[in-house]
C-alpha positions in Angstrom: 75.5 95.2 25.6 73.9 93.9 28.9 72.7 90.4 27.7 70.8 90.7 31.5 68.8 93.2 30.5 68.3 92.1 26.8 66.4 88.2 28.3 64.7 90.0 31.2 62.8 92.9 27.8 62.9 89.1 25.6 61.0 87.7 28.1 58.2 90.1 28.6 58.3 90.2 25.4 57.1 86.1 24.7 54.9 86.4 28.0 53.1 89.6 26.6 52.5 87.4 23.1 51.1 84.4 24.4 49.2 86.5 26.5 47.7 88.2 23.7 47.5 85.5 21.8 49.7 87.0 19.0 51.6 84.2 19.0 49.3 81.9 16.9 48.8 85.2 14.3 52.4 84.2 13.7 52.1 81.7 12.0 48.6 81.4 11.5 49.0 84.6 8.8 51.6 83.9 6.7 49.9 80.7 5.9 46.6 81.9 5.3 47.9 84.5 3.1 50.0 81.7 1.0 46.7 79.7 0.9 44.7 82.0 0.2 46.5 83.8 -2.9 48.3 80.7 -4.4 45.0 78.9 -5.1 43.0 82.5 -5.4 45.6 84.2 -7.9 45.4 82.5 -12.0 47.5 83.9 -14.9 45.7 81.3 -16.9 42.7 81.6 -18.5 39.9 78.6 -18.8 36.7 77.8 -19.4 36.0 81.0 -21.4 32.6 80.8 -22.7 32.7 81.2 -26.5 30.3 82.0 -28.9 29.7 80.1 -32.0 27.4 81.6 -35.0 28.0 79.1 -38.2 27.1 80.8 -41.1 29.2 77.9 -43.2 27.9 74.3 -41.5 29.9 73.2 -43.7 32.7 70.0 -42.8 35.6 72.3 -42.2 33.6 74.6 -40.2 32.1 71.6 -38.1 36.1 70.3 -37.8 36.6 73.7 -35.9 33.8 73.6 -33.8 34.7 70.1 -32.6 38.3 71.8 -31.6 37.1 75.0 -29.2 34.7 71.8 -27.7 37.7 69.5 -26.4 39.5 72.8 -25.7 40.1 72.8 -21.6 39.8 77.3 -22.8 36.9 77.5 -23.8 32.5 76.0 -23.0 31.5 76.2 -26.1 28.0 76.8 -27.4 27.1 76.8 -30.6 23.9 79.4 -31.1 21.4 80.0 -34.3 20.9 84.0 -33.2 22.0 87.0 -35.0 25.1 88.6 -34.5 23.1 91.2 -32.6 21.7 89.3 -30.4 25.0 87.9 -29.7 27.0 90.8 -28.6 23.9 91.6 -26.4 25.2 88.3 -24.8 28.1 89.9 -24.7 26.8 92.7 -22.6 24.9 91.4 -20.2 28.1 89.0 -19.1 26.4 85.8 -20.8 29.5 85.0 -22.9 33.4 86.5 -23.1 34.2 85.3 -26.8 31.6 85.6 -29.9 33.4 83.8 -33.1 31.4 84.2 -36.6 31.9 81.6 -39.4 31.2 83.3 -42.8 29.2 81.4 -45.4 31.6 79.9 -47.7 34.6 79.7 -45.0 35.6 76.2 -46.6 35.5 76.9 -50.5 37.3 80.3 -49.8 39.4 78.2 -48.1 40.8 75.1 -50.5 40.0 78.0 -53.7 43.0 79.4 -51.3 40.8 83.4 -51.6 41.6 85.2 -48.6 39.0 84.5 -46.1 38.5 85.6 -41.8 36.8 84.8 -38.8 35.2 87.4 -36.8 36.0 87.4 -33.1 34.1 89.5 -30.6 36.2 89.2 -27.7 35.3 91.1 -24.0 38.4 93.2 -23.4 37.1 95.0 -19.9 40.3 93.6 -18.8 42.7 93.5 -21.1 45.7 91.0 -19.6 42.5 88.3 -19.8 41.3 89.2 -23.6 44.9 89.0 -25.0 44.9 85.4 -23.3 42.1 85.0 -24.6 43.1 86.3 -28.0 46.0 83.6 -28.2 43.8 80.8 -27.4 41.4 81.6 -30.4 44.5 81.8 -32.9 46.2 78.8 -31.6 43.2 76.9 -31.7 42.1 78.3 -35.8 46.2 78.6 -36.5 46.5 74.8 -35.6 43.5 73.4 -37.8 45.2 75.4 -40.9 48.5 73.5 -40.5 46.5 70.4 -40.3 45.0 71.0 -43.6 48.0 72.2 -45.2 49.5 68.3 -44.3 46.3 66.6 -45.1 46.0 68.2 -48.5 49.5 69.2 -49.2 48.3 72.6 -49.9 52.6 74.1 -50.2 52.3 77.0 -49.0 56.1 78.6 -46.8 56.1 78.8 -43.6 58.2 79.6 -41.2 57.7 77.3 -37.8 58.6 78.1 -34.7 59.4 74.9 -32.3 58.6 76.9 -28.7 60.5 74.7 -25.6 59.5 76.6 -22.5 62.5 77.0 -19.9 62.4 76.5 -15.9 58.5 76.2 -15.4 57.9 73.3 -18.4 55.1 72.5 -17.9 53.7 76.6 -17.3 52.1 75.6 -13.9 50.3 78.8 -12.3 51.6 77.9 -8.9 55.2 77.6 -10.0 54.5 81.4 -11.3 52.7 82.5 -7.6 53.8 81.2 -4.8 58.0 82.2 -4.6 56.5 85.6 -5.0 53.7 85.2 -2.5 56.3 84.1 0.1 57.9 87.4 -0.4 55.2 88.9 0.1 54.0 86.6 3.6 57.5 87.4 4.5 57.4 91.5 4.1 53.8 91.7 5.9 53.0 89.3 8.3 56.9 90.9 10.5 55.9 93.7 9.8 52.9 94.1 11.3 53.5 92.9 14.2 56.8 94.7 14.4 55.0 97.4 14.1 53.3 97.0 17.6 56.2 96.8 19.8 56.5 100.3 20.7 53.8 101.3 19.8 51.6 99.3 22.2 54.1 100.6 24.8 52.3 104.8 23.6 49.8 103.7 24.4 49.5 102.0 27.7 52.0 104.1 29.1 54.6 101.3 30.0 57.2 103.4 27.4 57.6 105.6 30.5 59.8 102.6 32.0 62.6 102.6 29.5 62.3 106.5 29.0 63.5 106.4 32.9 65.7 103.3 33.2 69.4 103.1 31.7 68.7 100.3 29.5 70.3 101.8 25.9 68.7 102.4 22.6 70.5 99.9 20.6 69.9 96.8 23.8 66.3 98.2 23.9 65.9 97.7 20.5 67.5 93.9 20.0 65.5 92.6 23.2 62.5 94.2 20.7 63.0 92.6 18.2 64.2 88.9 18.4 61.4 87.3 19.5 59.5 88.0 16.6 62.9 87.5 14.3 63.7 84.2 16.1 59.5 83.3 15.6 59.3 84.2 12.2 62.3 82.6 11.1 60.2 79.1 11.8 57.8 80.6 9.3 60.9 80.7 6.4 60.5 77.0 6.8 56.8 76.1 7.3 56.4 78.3 4.0 59.1 75.8 2.2 57.5 73.6 3.4 53.6 74.5 2.0 55.6 75.0 -1.3 57.0 71.9 -2.2 54.3 69.6 -0.4 51.4 71.7 -0.9 51.4 73.6 -4.0 54.0 70.9 -5.2 56.7 74.0 -6.5 60.1 72.6 -7.8 63.2 73.3 -5.9 66.4 73.8 -7.8 68.7 75.8 -5.6 70.7 75.3 -2.4 68.8 75.4 0.5 71.0 77.6 2.3 71.1 80.4 0.5 67.1 80.1 0.5 67.9 80.6 4.0 69.9 83.2 4.8 68.5 85.8 2.4 65.0 85.2 3.9 66.5 86.3 7.3 68.3 89.1 5.9 64.2 89.9 4.2 62.7 89.6 7.9 65.4 92.0 10.0 64.2 94.5 6.3 60.3 94.1 7.3 61.0 93.9 11.4 63.0 97.1 10.6 59.8 99.0 8.5 57.5 98.1 11.1 59.9 99.6 13.8 60.5 102.6 11.6 56.0 102.7 11.6 55.8 102.1 15.2 58.4 105.3 16.3 56.0 107.6 14.2 52.4 106.4 15.5 51.1 106.8 18.2 47.8 104.3 18.1 48.0 100.5 17.3 45.8 100.7 14.6 47.0 103.2 12.7 50.3 101.2 13.1 48.8 98.4 11.5 47.0 100.6 9.0 50.0 102.0 7.9 52.1 98.9 7.7 49.9 97.6 5.6 49.7 100.4 3.3 53.5 100.2 2.8 53.9 96.6 2.8 51.1 95.2 0.6 50.8 97.7 -1.9 54.8 97.2 -3.2 54.3 93.7 -2.4 51.8 92.8 -5.0 52.9 96.0 -7.4 56.6 95.8 -7.7 57.8 92.4 -6.9 56.9 90.2 -10.6 54.7 88.7 -9.1 51.8 89.7 -11.6 53.9 91.5 -14.0 57.8 91.5 -14.9 59.6 94.3 -13.2 61.0 94.7 -17.4 57.4 95.2 -18.5 56.6 98.4 -16.1 56.9 101.7 -17.8 60.1 104.0 -16.7 58.6 105.4 -13.7 57.0 102.3 -12.3 61.0 100.7 -13.2 62.3 103.0 -11.2 60.0 102.7 -8.3 60.3 99.1 -8.3 63.8 99.5 -7.7 62.9 102.0 -4.5 61.2 98.3 -2.8 63.6 95.5 -1.3 61.3 93.1 -2.2 62.3 93.2 -5.3 65.6 91.6 -4.9 64.9 89.3 -2.6 61.8 88.0 -5.0 64.2 87.6 -8.0 66.6 85.7 -5.6 63.4 83.5 -4.2 62.9 82.8 -8.0 65.6 81.8 -8.9 66.0 79.4 -6.0 63.0 78.0 -6.6 62.9 77.3 -10.4 66.0 77.8 -12.0 68.7 76.9 -9.3 71.9 79.1 -11.1 72.7 80.9 -6.9 75.4 82.7 -6.6 77.1 81.6 -9.4 74.8 84.7 -11.3 76.8 88.0 -10.0 73.1 89.5 -10.1 71.9 87.5 -7.1 74.6 88.5 -5.3 74.3 91.8 -6.1 70.7 91.9 -4.7 71.8 89.8 -1.6 74.4 92.9 -0.9 71.6 95.6 -1.5 69.4 93.5 1.0 71.8 93.7 3.8 72.5 97.5 2.7 68.7 97.8 3.3 68.9 96.2 6.6 71.2 98.0 7.9 70.2 101.0 6.5 66.5 100.6 8.3 67.5 99.9 11.5 69.8 102.3 11.4 66.9 105.4 10.7 64.8 103.3 13.6 67.3 103.5 16.3 67.8 107.4 15.2 64.3 107.8 15.8 63.6 106.4 18.8 64.2 109.2 21.2 64.7 108.2 25.0 62.6 110.8 26.2 58.9 112.6 26.2 58.1 114.8 23.1 
């Protein structure tokens, strides 16, 4: 390893980044991704457009309507229209839920007769529909429970006392932002690394490397080190955004977060390196890098869907991408704080180290110091 050669190449890379103003993109793009997706992705459904058709017009039906009107999850309207007209409003995207309170609703309740409440929910988006359904059920069941307590209606029942762990307030930011850090540190370093060698091919300056006695290992270290150092600063920047902008708790140890993130950046750089080696145009390198980082980063990272809930094929695919292992450790660091006392976290760290070494070795092997 020739330190002087590495320093010269590193200085050249830093000058290129400053001259092309790519150095600003190093810090602007991760922050933009975190802020836009951190505020934009919401798992909680609020202000659902609810239309109530009250055919009973009793005190009990008014009580039920009042509960919906005072809930932050619904924008409630009580309309005197037919059911077909209400269904047409759903088809015209003017309503999300139709609730039909039947005649004799109050009478049947107090006579302990079977009664039903009709609910039509826009199911175009299944997850959203299931969430709205659970909200409607919660409001109705809450009212029935209060009726049983007020009028001493004796019905054998089991009460479930819920307690949420780790994210007690059920904030979307606590669930989304740590996962977005994994997405950002996968995409941003990979895109920049994907341009390192392919730009040399487009400009023709790669022939300087072909004709020089510089070793491949020295060349790769000199190319990747500036990007690695620049994105290492993003580890701290993203942490500050998470803590002070999104108010995400941090219950783990900082050194675990830092160490895991540094290894993860090496994986991202190695992915970009592979793309840069196998492509000959910068636009192709960028598009390919986005495809192989953004899609797995969303689908198989656990941000939107738990890995354990995936089908067998998707479950296997998720374990093929490093983002799942990194996000598991990051979620533990922010929300749980168990650290390496959990053997699973330690195992996932070793897997990340293996990924970093394997991808770098493959990239080094594919880089040929000769003209094809």
